[in-house]
N, C-alpha and C positions, 0 to 999 in steps of 0.2 A: 477313622474307626480304631478302637482300642485293639492292640495286638493280642494274639492268643497268649494265655498264661505261660505256655512253654517257651514262647519267644521272649516274653518279659523277663523270665528267670535267667535267660542266657545273657542279658544285657549287664553292663556294669551298674553298680549300685546307684550312681547319680542319675542314670537314664531310667532305671527301673523304679526308683522311689516315687516319682510323680505318677507313673503309669499304674502303680498299685492302688492309688486312690480310687475309690469306687468299687474295688474288687471285694468279694465276700470271703470272709474268714469263717470257717465252720469247724466245730469240734463235736465229734460223736462221743457222748458220755453215757455211762449207765443210767443217769438221770434223764437223758434225752439229748436232743440236738440243740446246740447253741450256734447262733449265726449273727455275725456283725458285719457292717459295711465299713471298710477302712476309710478314715477321713484325715489321717495325719501320719506322716512318715518322716524318717531322717536317714540320709545316706552316710555310710561309713566305708572306708577302704584302707588297705594296708599302708598307703603313703600318707595317711591322715593321723596326726598325733593323738586325736581324740578316739581313735578306733582301737579296740582290743587287739586287732591283728597287727598293729603298728610295730610291736616288739617281736613279731614273727610267730611261727607255728609252736603252739604249746598244747598240752592235753585239753586245756579249757577251750582254746580257740580253734582246735582242729576242724570243727564243722564249717567254719568260715572259709577254709581253704579247699573245701569240696566243691564240686560243680553246683551251680545254682539249682535250687529246688529243695534244699535241706533247711532244717530249722536250727537256729542257734539260740539257746536259752541260757541266761546267766543270772546270777544273784548279785544284787548291788545294795550298797548302803546298809548292809546287814539286815535288810527287811523286805526287799522287793525282788521279784523275778521279772525279767523282761524278755519279750519274744521278738526275734529277728528272723527275717527270711533271707537266706543266703542267695546271692545272685552271681552272675558272671561265670567264667571258666574255672575249672579245677586248677589249683596252684596259686590262685590270686585270692588273698584274704579280704573279702568284702561282704557286705550285707546291708539290709534295710531294717532299721528299727521300726516296729509298729508302735506308734506313739498314742494313737487314739482311734476309736471306732464307734459307730452308731449301732446300738443293739437292734436286732431285727426279730429273731426268734429265740425262744428259750429264756425270755427276759426274767421270769420268776426264778429260774434256777440261777441266773446271773446275780439277781438280787440276794439270793441265799449265799452264793459264793462270796459276795462282797460285803454282806451284812449292811446293805444300803438300799433305800427305796427310790431315791431320785434317779430316774432313767438317764439323765444327763451326766450323772456322776458315776455311772457304772464302769465306763471304759475310757474316760477322758484323761488318760495318762498311761504311760507304758506299764507301770506296775499294776494299775487298776485293770487295764485290759487283760493282762495275764491272769490276774486273780478272777476276773469275770469268767474267763474260760476254764477256770478250775486248775490252773497251772500253779502248783505249790512246791515244785522242785524242778530239777534240771533234767529229769529223765527223758524228756522229749528232745533234748539237744542232740543233734546229729541225725534225727529221724527224717525220712523223706516225706515231703508234702504229698498228700493224696495217697500215701501208702502207710499212713499212720492215722491217729485219731484226729489230726489236723488236716483240713482240706482248704484249698483255695480255688474260688470260682471267679470267672470274669464278671464284670458288672457293666453298667452303662458308661459310655464315654462321659468324661467331665471336660467341659470346654476349658481351653487354656486360660481364658479370662477369669475362670472360677477357681484356678489353682494359684495359691499364694506361695511364693518362695521366700523364706526368711532365714536369718541365722538360727542355728540349732540352739536348744536351750537345755539346761541341766548339765552342762559340761564346763570344763575349765580350760580346755586347749582347743585351738582352732575355732574359737567361738565366732569369728567373723564370717565364716563360710556360709553362704546362703543355701544350705543343703537340707533344710527342713521344708517340707511341703505339706500344705493343708488345704482343705476345701473352704473357700471363702464363705463366710456367714454360717458355717455349720455350728450348731449349738453343742456339738459333741467333741469339738477340738479341745485339747488340753489347756492351752493358754494362747490368747491373742496378744502378740507382742506389739503389733502396730494396729492402726485403725483401718483394718481391711475386712 
């Protein structure tokens, strides 16, 4: 049985990342409620050269060093915002990047946010996911889950045989680590690297 959300958020990022698959990410907006099911994640921690926390505590990475349950939002490649869920104990810089999700509710608003009609292309990448949720700045970074406009709810268990672990993508350091997790055969995953 999947652990409670509070328990998952206390785990280190590598343990939390596969457990977040199948959980529901919800955002309350003036235009309505947006809900997606998480189908792809990546783990990052402070001993990982690919992690923002690798160089230590900075104003930008401060949320990653808080106790699990906060959000970490960053701007990348001069064009995308990405949403992470901080996990683990305070003082350890780690988190889980939300790479892709399956739209469930508020799909028309997500289409408007993304300027895209294909439901499979609404949140099949970290920048797309943030945009689908209407995240167009870093103002949510450091906010506490379930005490802000972003909520996280438990979902159904996903069998271990339906979770694929593969090397992370879109990075240039520590690329060999199998710390990317996704739901096998989900059409909403960002990119299938292998035949799984």
